[in-house]
N, C-alpha and C positions, 0 to 999 in steps of 0.2 A: 322790805323788797317791794311793799305795795307804797310806801311812801316816796322811794326812789322810782319808781315806774309814774307814779302820780308828777314828781318835779320834771323829769324829762319830759313827759307830754304837755306836761303846761307852756313849754318852750315852743311848742308848734303853735304855727297859726290855722292849721287844718282841724283842730281836736278842740272840741268843748267835755270838758269832764264832767262826769257826775261819780263824787268817791264816796264812798261809804266808810264811815268810823272804821277802824279798825275795832275799837273795844265793844263795836253792837254785833262783832261777827262771832260764830253762826247765831246766837238766840235770836238776834233783832233784826238780822236779814231779813229784807223785803222780800217778797213773793215775786215772781217773774210778772205777775198782773199789776203790781204795784210800781215797776220800773220806768221810766219815761217810755211815751210811745217812739219817740224819735229815736232812740237807743240803734248804734249802729253795730255794735260789739262792745267784748267786755273782756278785761283781763284780770284773773282770780290769782290773788296773791297774799293765800293765807297760810298758817302751817299745813304742810303735805297730808298731814291725817286728816285735815278737813276738804281737802279737795273735793273729792266725791260727793258730801253734804253740801259745799256751794256751788259745784260747777254743773250740777248735773241735772239741773231744772234750766239752766241755761242752755246747754248740751240739747237738751229735749226741745226746748223751745227752737231750736235751728240758731241760735244767735252765736257769730262767730266770735271766738273764745282765745286768747291767749292764757294758757295756764302755768303757773310757776313748776319748776323742778323739784321733785319727781312728780310725773303725771297723777300718779296715788301711789300708798304705800306696799299696796299689793294689786297683783294682777287681775283679780276679781273688781278691784274697785277700780281701777285703771281702763279695765275693759266697757266700761259703763261708761266712762268719758270719750271713748274714740267715736268720733266723727269727723264728715267731709270738712268740717269749716270750725276744728279744731286743733291749735297748735300749741308746741309746749315749748317754753323760756329756754332752752339746751344753750344757753351764750355763748358756748364755746363752738359751737357749728359757724357763728359770723364772727369768733374772734381774728383781727388781721394778721396773725401768724400764720394762719393758714392757708391765705392766699398766697404763701410761699410754695405752696406744695404744687407740683402738674396737675392739670385736668385730666381724670381718668387712671389717676395714680391707683398700682395693685399691690400695695406692700408687702414685702418678706417678714417683717417684724417692726411690731410696734411694742415702744416702753413708755408706759405714762408714769409719772410721779406728780401726786397731789397733797400737798401737807401744809394744814392751816394751824394755826392756834386756838385755843379753844372758845366761841364767840356765843354769842347770845341766841342766838336762832340754829334750828336743824336736828335739835334734841329729841326730838317726837319721832323721828327714824334714824336708826342707824349708820353707820359709818359707809355703809355700802349704797344705801337710797340718798345720803345727804350729799355726798364729796364725789364717792367713785360713780354716782351716775352718770356726771359728764363726762368720763373717760368710757364707760362703758357705752354709752350713747353715741361718744367719737369713733371708740372702735368697731363699732357696727357699720356706722357711716363708712370709713375708710377701708373696710376690711370684709365687711357681710357676714353672715350668719356663723354663729359657733356651733362644733359638733363634739366640743369636748372639754370639759374644765375642770381647775383644780382651785380649792381657796382655803385660807386659813385667817383668822382674826382672835384680836384679844380684847375683852373689856379693859377698861381703864379706869374712868370715872364713874364704873358701876351703873350707867345708863345705856348701856347695850354694846354690842362691838364698836370699838373708836378708831383700833388700826387694823387695817386688813391687806392682805397681799393675794391677788389673783391672777391664774394661769389659764388663758384661751386658745385653743386652736381652732382655727376658722375653718370652714368649708372650704375656701381656696388653698389652704394651706399656710397662710397666714398666722404667725403666732404672737399672740400679746400678753404682757405682761404689764401688772397695773399695782401699785401701790397708793394707798389713800390712810391718811392720818389726821385725825381734828385735835390732835394734843401735841403738836409738835411748836419748838420756840419759834420758829421762822417759818413764814409761807413760801410753797414752790409749787408751781404750776408747770411741769415741763411734760413735750413729748417729742420723743425720738423716733425716726422713721426710717428704717431700712430697707431699699428695693435694690435691683440687679446694679451693680457698678454706683450707685448713688447713696447717699446718707444726708437727712433733714437733719437738723436742732433746733426747735420750736419753744421757746420761752414765752408761754401762753399768759403770765402775768407781765411780763415785760411786752408784751406784742413784738417781740423780733423771732427773726429767723436766721438761719447761716444755712450753707449748702455745700458738701463735698461731693466732688464726683471724679472717684478713683478710677473710674474708666476711661477716663480723660487722659490720666495720671496725674492728677492734681489732689492733693492731699490736703493742704490749707485751705480753709472755710473761708467761703464769700458770702458776705452778709447781703440779704436781700432787702430789695425795695420794697415796702408792704402800702396798703391803704390807713391811714390813720384817723379812720372812724370809730367813733365810741362803739362798742358792741351794744348795750342796751338801745341806742338811738338808732343803730342799724337793723337790730331786730324789731324796733315799732316800723320802721320805716317799710321794711319787708311784710310785717305784718298785715299793717293798714294797705298796702298795696294789694295784697290778696283780698281784702274785704272788699275792696272797692273792685276786685276781679280784672286785677293788672298786670297778677303773677300770683305762683305756688306759695300755699303756706309753708313759713321756715323750716318747721321743725313739726310734720303731723303727726297727730296723735296715735296713727297707728305704727307709727316707728318707734314713738317714744314710750309705746306700751312695750315694745320687744326689751328695751333697755330696762324697765320694769320685771318683765318678766326673767331677763337675765340676772339681775340683782337677787331677786327671788331664790335663783336657781342656787347661788354663790352664798346667799345666806344659809340656805340648807345645809351646803356642804360645810360653811363656818362650823356649825352648829352639830355638825356630825363630828368634829374634830374638839371640840368642848368638852 
């Protein structure tokens, strides 16, 4: 992800990059005092288990930071990274498919499915903090705090839980169900949203969305017109605007902390069943 961030930012005329060699992190990471004085912001894209070690000095120095997800593997580490100028790269928040949902929506039901083939990264945390963390953040963002939860999961490759199911009841009455697997044959990232008289089907991978409004007597789906931005480029745009004081941080660390805390609770529920 670090190299992807760098490639995207290199295409911007308003950004000058100072890139640290990933091979030198964290042992050879320079101290804050050694970084360029003109540094305006930092992007932390190292394994999640090292976020606290690498990002904390930057956060404590007051430098605006965009930290990869999860904010940290544990809530204790994540709390140390919460600050008013810290955002987390929860890319699904800026997925064009979400633009198909009406503003102010308070859904009755959310159904998340996130499947992926085994990949080269993310194995330092379980599937709850690796893949499901995206959807936990979206569930909290769309439906608010959780009052009750259940979960189960199984290890497949012997590196922790690789497949998990979760059931959440939100304080507002919405129910979310979530499936995450990082040992699937084909990728899939889908979200289904049900409200009074309406249903939305979002393909987060294809960045498409359709709507059915049965309250209007129409049961056939209507494809929605969506923006065509690249999510990472859009996240950079919003983050840099916030750094300049021209907008809010796109995913404040205090909100990302809530997703980490929820993943931690789900992991405990999973372990209780193993």
